[in-house]
Structure formats: structure tokens, C-alpha cells
N, C-alpha and C positions, 0 to 999 in steps of 0.2 A: 278300368284300372290303368290303362295305358295313358289316359289323359292326366291322371294324377302324377305319374312319374315324369311326364314331360314338363309339368309345372314346376317340379322340384329343380330340374336342371336349369330352367330359365331364371329362377329366383337367386341362384348363386352368383355373387359378383365375380368378375374376372380378376385374377391376381396379376395379370399382365400390366396393369396400370402402374405407372411409376409414382412413388410417393415423393412429394415435393417437401424439401426441408426448408427451414427458416433461412439458412445460408443461401439457398437458391433464390429465395424471394427478396432478400435484401440487395439493394443496389451496391455494386462494388465501390463506387465513389463514397457512399455513406460509410462503408466499412473502413475505407482509407481515412476519412475524416475522424471517425471515432478512435482509430489507432493513433493518429496524430494528436488528438486531444488527450488521450491517455498518456502519451509521452510528455506532453506539455505539463500535465498535472504531476507526473513523476519529477520533472525538473524543478517545478515550483516547490514541491514538498521537500526535495533535497536542499534547495536554496534556503527554505525556511528553517530546516533543521540545522544547517550550517550557521545561519545568522543567530539562532538561539544558542548554539554552542559557543559562538564568539562572544555573545553578550554575557554568558555565564563565566567565561574565562576572564573577561574584563572586570566583572563584578568581584570575582575572587581576588584578582590582582589589586583592585582598589581597597578591598577589605584588608588584604595583607599589608598594603602600604600604610594604612591608617591605624595599624595596631599600636597600642601603647607599649612602653618598655615593660610594664608588669605582665602584659599578655605574652610578649615575646619571651620573657624570663620563665613564665609558667609553662610554656610550650617546649622549652629547651629540655633536652634529654639529660643534660649534665646535672650532677648533684653539686649545686653551688655552695653548699655548706662545707664541703671539703676544701674550698679555696679560701676560707676565712683565716 
């Protein structure tokens, strides 16, 4: 009986071993590079968004500039029949 109890004690793994995380395994330089790349992508995305907004503003301006007199008259809030 004593032999069986000794075998049970030997088969248990020690909990003193430190678990290694992914953060510990990755090179700090690699983390730095990834963060820099993330910042570059954010800047590029912001620039792209700003350019798209600028393009839309220009498109609206040109559309407004090229409106006919009839379109401008129809968009006017005044009741032009009162001025006849």
C-alpha cells in the first residue's frame, strides 16, 4: 500500500513553475515595430478620410456653382408669386 501512495505524490506536477506568457516570448523590438506600424496606419487612415471629405466638399461646391437659375429658384424658400 505504501508504494501506491508514493507513486501518487510523484505524478503530481509542481505548481512552482512559472507560466510563460506570449508577451514574455515576443521580442520587445518586435512590439515596438508593431506599435509604430499601427500608428502609421492610423495616420494614413486619417489622411485618407480628410482627402475624401475634401473631395466631397469640392464636389458639392462645383455642383452648387453649376446650378441653373431654375434650380436656384426652386430651392429658394421665398414665395415668388407674392412678388408679381
